[in-house]
N, C-alpha and C positions, 0 to 999 in steps of 0.2 A: 437743734440739729435735725430732730425728727420732722419738724415742719418743713425745713429746707429739703430734706430727702423726699418727702411726699410731693412737694411742689416740683422738684426736678423730675420725679417719676411721671407726674402728670404731663409735664411739658414733653418728655420723651415719648410717651404714648401718643400724644397729639401729633407730634412730628412724624411718627410712624404711620398713624392712621390716615393723615391727610393725603399722602400719595396714593394709598390704597383706595380711598374714597374717590379720588380724582380718576384713578385708573378704571374703577368699576363704572364710573359714569360715562366713559368714553365709548366710541363705536365698537361694536363687537358682533360676532356671528360666524357661523360655519355652514358648509354644505354637507348634508348627510347622505343624500342619494339623488339620482336622476333616473327617471323611467318614462316609458310611453304610457299615457292614459287615454281612455276613450270616453266619449260622451255618454254619461249615465244620469244626466239631470243635475248632478253636483259637479263632477269633473268634466273637462272638455277633451276633445281630440287635441292632444298637446304633448310636449315634453314637460313633465312636472318635476320641478326641482325642490327638494325638501330642505328648508333652512332651519337652523337651531340656534337658540340664544341670541336673537337679533336685538340689538339695542341701537337706536338711531335718533338723531336730532332733526335731520332734514331729508335724507334720501336713502333709498335702498334700490340697488340695481343688480341684475343678473345678466351677464354677457354670455351668449351661447356661441360656441365655436365648432367648426369642423376642421381639424388640424390647426393651422395658423390663421384660417379665414374666419373673421367675425361674421356670423350670420345675422344676428339681431340682438338688440339690447332691450330687456324688459325692465320697466321702471314702476315701482310701487306707487299707487296713488289712492286717495280716498281713505287712508288709514292714519290714525292719530300717531304722532311720534311718541314712542315709549319703548319698553322692553317686551319682547315676545319670546316665549319658550319655543314655539314652532310657527313657521310660516311656510306656505306652499306657493312657490312661484309657478304660475301657469303660462307657458310659452305656447300659445295655441297655433295650430297650423291653418285654421280658418279664421273666424272672427276673433279678434283679440279679447282676452278677459278684461272685464271692466276695471279690475284692480291692478292689472299688469299691462300697461300700454307698451306697444312694441315699435321699434324703429322699422321702416319698410323692409320687407324681405319676401322672398319667394321660396317656400320649402320645396326642395327638389328631391325626386326619388333617389337619385344617385349621390346626393350630398348629405351624409348621415352625421348628425351632431355627435360629438364625442368629448366635449369639454365645457364646463361652466365656471365662470369667475364671479365671485361675490364682491361688490363694491358698496360700502356703507359710508355715508357722509363724505363721499369722495375718496375714501381710502380702500384700496384693494386688500381684502382681509383673508380670502380663501379661494383656492382653485381645486377643482375636482375633475379628474378624467373618468370616463365611463364608456361602456360599450352597449349600444342599442342593436337589436336584431335588425339587419338591413331589410329583410323582407317585411317585417312588421312596420318598419318606418315607411317603406314604399307603399304599403297598403293603407296607411293612415290617411283619412279624408283630409284634403287640403294640400297634400303634396302633389307635385306635377311631374310629368314625364321629363326626362332630361332633354334639353334642346340640343340640336346638332346641325352641322353643315352636311347636307346630303351630297351635293356635287357642285361643280363650277364649270361653266361652258361658255363658249362664244355664241352670242345670239346676233341676229341681223334685224334691221328695222322691218317690221311687218305690220305697222300701225298699232300693235299691241306691245311687242317687245322692241327694244332699241338696239342699235349697234353698241354692244356692251359685253362685259364679262358678267354673266348672270349667275348669282350664287343662291342656290336653293336651301332654305332653312326649314327645319322641322321642329315642332313642339316648342314654339317660342312663347314664353310667358314672362311678361315684364311689367314693372311698376313705373319706370321712368324713361329708360332709354335702351335702344338696340343699335349697335355699331358693328360694321364689318370692315376690317382692315385688310387691304390688298397689298401683297408683297411680291417682289422678285428677289429670290434669295433672302438675304437679310435686310434688303432695302425696302422701307415702307414707301409705297407709291402714292396711295391716297386712302382716306377713311370715309366711308359712307355712313350717314346717320339717318335713321328712320324718323320721319316726321309725317304729320297729317294722319296718323293712325292712333286710335285710342288705346291706352294701356289695357292689357288683358292677355288672354290665352289664344294662340293661333297655331293650328295644326301645321300650316304651311305659310311661308312667306318667301318671296323672291326678291333678293337684293340686286338692284340694277346698278352696276358701275359702268356708266356710259362713257364712251370715248369721245363723244361730241357734247351736246347739251345735256347737262345732268338731269336725271329723272326728278320730277317734282317731289316724289316721296323719299328720294334718297340723295339729298345734296351731298357734294363731295368737297373735301379739302382740295386746294389748288394742285393740279398736276398736269403734266404733258405726257400723254401716252406715246411712247417711242417705238419705232419698228423693231429695234434690236433689244428692247427691254421687255421680256415676255413675263407676265405674271405667273406665279406658280404656287402661291400659298394664300389662304384666307384665314383670318382669325375672328371669331365671334365673341363680342362683349355684350352682356346683358346686365343692365342696371350697374354698370361699372365693373363687373366681374368677368374675367375671361372664362368662357364656358366650353369652347370647342375650337379646334384648329384642324385644317385640312390642307394637305398638299395635293397638287394636281398638275397635269401636263397639258398645255394648250399647243396646238399645231402652230409652229413659228411662222409659216407662210400665211396661214389664215389670219393670224394676229396682225402681221405686217400689212395685209390687204384690207384690214378692217378700216372703214372710214373713220377719220379722226385721229388715227395714229400718224406720226410724222417721221420723216427720214432721220437717221441718227446724225447728230451734229459732229463735226470733226475739225481738227486743226490741219490745214492743208500744207502750210509752209511757214517758215520764219526766216526773214532776210533783213539785211541792213539796207535802209533807204536814206537818201540825201535830200536836203531841202531843194524843192523845185517849184515852189509856189502852190503845189497840191499836197505832196508828201513832206514829211519833216525829217530831220536827222533823228533816226529812231531805229529800233527793232520793230518791224512791221510783221504782225502775225495774222495770216489769212485764215478766216473761219468760214465754214460751210454748213448750210442747213441748220441755222440757229433758230430755235423756237423757244421763247421764254415768256414767263408770266410776270416775274418781278425783277430779276437781275441776271447780268452776264459779267463774269470776271475772268481775266487771264492773269495767271501767276507766272512770273518769270524767275527762273532758277539758274544758278550755276551749280551743277551737280545736285546736292541736297540742300544747298543754301538758298533760301528765298531772298531775291533781290528787291522786288517790288510787285505790287498788285495793281492792275489796271481795271477800273470799274466803268462799265458803259453807262452813260447818262445822256439825257436829252433825246432819247430814241423811244418811240412808242412800242410797248410790248407787242409781240406778234411773231411771225415767221419770216426769216430772211435767208435767201439762198446764199448770199455772201456778205461778210462783214470783215473789215480790216481793223484790227486792233493796233493802235499806234502807241508804242511805248517809247516816248521821246527822251533823248539824252539831255535836252535843254528844257525849254518851256513845255509843260505837259499839253497834250492835245485837249481841246475843249470838250470832246466827247469821251475821252479816256483819262480822267484824273488818276494820279498815281499816289500810292503810299510813299512817304519820304525815302529817297535813296540817293546815293552818290555813285554814278557810273565810273568805274575805275578801269584804267587801261589794261591792267593785268587780270581782271576778273571778267572773263568773256562768257556771256549767257549761252547755255546749251540745252535748255529744256523749258517747255511751256505747258501749263495745265489749264484746261478750260473747265470752269465751274458755272453751271447754269441753274438758276433758282435754288442755289445752295447745294447742288449735287455735282460731284466731279463726273464729267461725261467724256472727256478726251484728254490725251496727253501726247506730246510729241517731243522727241529729242532731235537736235540739229547741230550743225557745226558752222560757226561763223569764222571768217578769216580774222585771225588775231591782229594782224597789222591794220586791216580795214577798220576793225573795232577801235583800236587805239587811236587811229587818225580821225575818228568820228568827233565832230565838234560837241563839246559837253562832257566827254570823258576826261578824267583827270589822271595825272601821273601817280604811281604808287609812292608812298612815303618810303625813303631809303632807310631811315632809322640810323644814319651815320652821324656821329658827333665828332668834330675836329677841334682839338685842343692845341694851342700854341703856348710855348713857354717863354718867359721874359728874355732868356738868352738867345732865342731864335728870332725875337721880334725887337729890332733896334730902332724902329721907326718912332720918332717923337710923337707923344700922345697929344691929341687936341683937347680942348676944354671939356667937351662932352664925353671924352673917353676916360677922364679922371675919375677917381673914386667918388661915387655919388654921395656918400655920407660925409666925407671930410673935405672933399675938393682937392686933396693931395694926390700926387702921382703914386705909382706902385712902390717906389723905393721908400718914400716917406711913410707910406702905410706899413711897410715891413719894419721900419725903425720904431714906429709907434707900438707895434705889436711886441717887439723885443723889449721895449721899456716896460710895458705892462707886465710881461712875464717876470722881469727882474724885480719889479716892485712887489709882486706876489711872493717871490722867493724871500725877499727881505722881511716881509711881514711874517712869514712862517718861521724864520730864524729868530726874529724878535719874540715871537710867541713862545718858542722853546726856551729862550733865556729866562 
């Protein structure tokens, strides 16, 4: 019995110790503090993050944040995997520490770090928030002045500047990219991306958003500058992060007079047309001053119900003083294929919406003659939804062979008799069961 108890005790101790041993061998660590350090021959100009009781098999990372924005990630390298009572993570503002490689970042005077996250062997183990002195951070060698949008103005071609909206940028420091997004209200008009300029620090840069041929250093996403869509906001992105935004007011007449802007497109009218060898049986929608890069669509509605969408094809992108959109009630026009629809006599179209290059640019309500619409070839009568039922007593006409019951070939009287016999047989079976 003593031997059995000793053996059982040993097994129990082993069972308890194994999970503890396994737990002790897993990844561990915590963040003790974070502070600004300066170059003294040992430490660097950096945010130094003190780590405690770090045990790792493959990796140690420290993520540095300002608010919810990840600034950079420091990854430990050149250190043997094992347990360390203390480690100092050096997130340098100039040249990265040889033991702590950093993802690309630009330390900015006005973006002060306030949070560190410790990730060991791929597991997030600890988070620590802290407060650094904003002035000390801004004075730290390696941090740069905040970049900004100084102004936006209309410029004219003078062999140096172009016919454009010129956006002046200040203190731009970048590692990979600079973009300026141009808006009118909440609508994004185009995005200018800097190219042919080496990454680095620039006190001043002028972003040229041309209304004609794009500047070679600032290519643009496709857009059509329109007389009646005046830009009023610019947003600056550096290395993928939004760093500044500026609203401004341009003179509407000066904008409309700028070479490269085009007249506003519009829907002039919508009428019923009839087949005459040129026009089709259709709702013909007259469009004016249409300039497009990729697509033109006309959406036909009855109140808020979309009936069909006509999409222009077989026409070279460019500017057109007039276009006629043919929304046919029979075979679709070869230039205006339609989404599937059934023109119904009692559903009369009364609204058209013009969408150019994916943007809604015009809308027009109209009234078509209901009788003329119903008479148009290709429209169909509305379904009545009426069901007429005749009883045998009302219908004394002899049935033909194809009118007889399809399953038995008998007439209705015979079918009724068969049904009655079946019910009787079922009743007899029930009575027999009871007896």
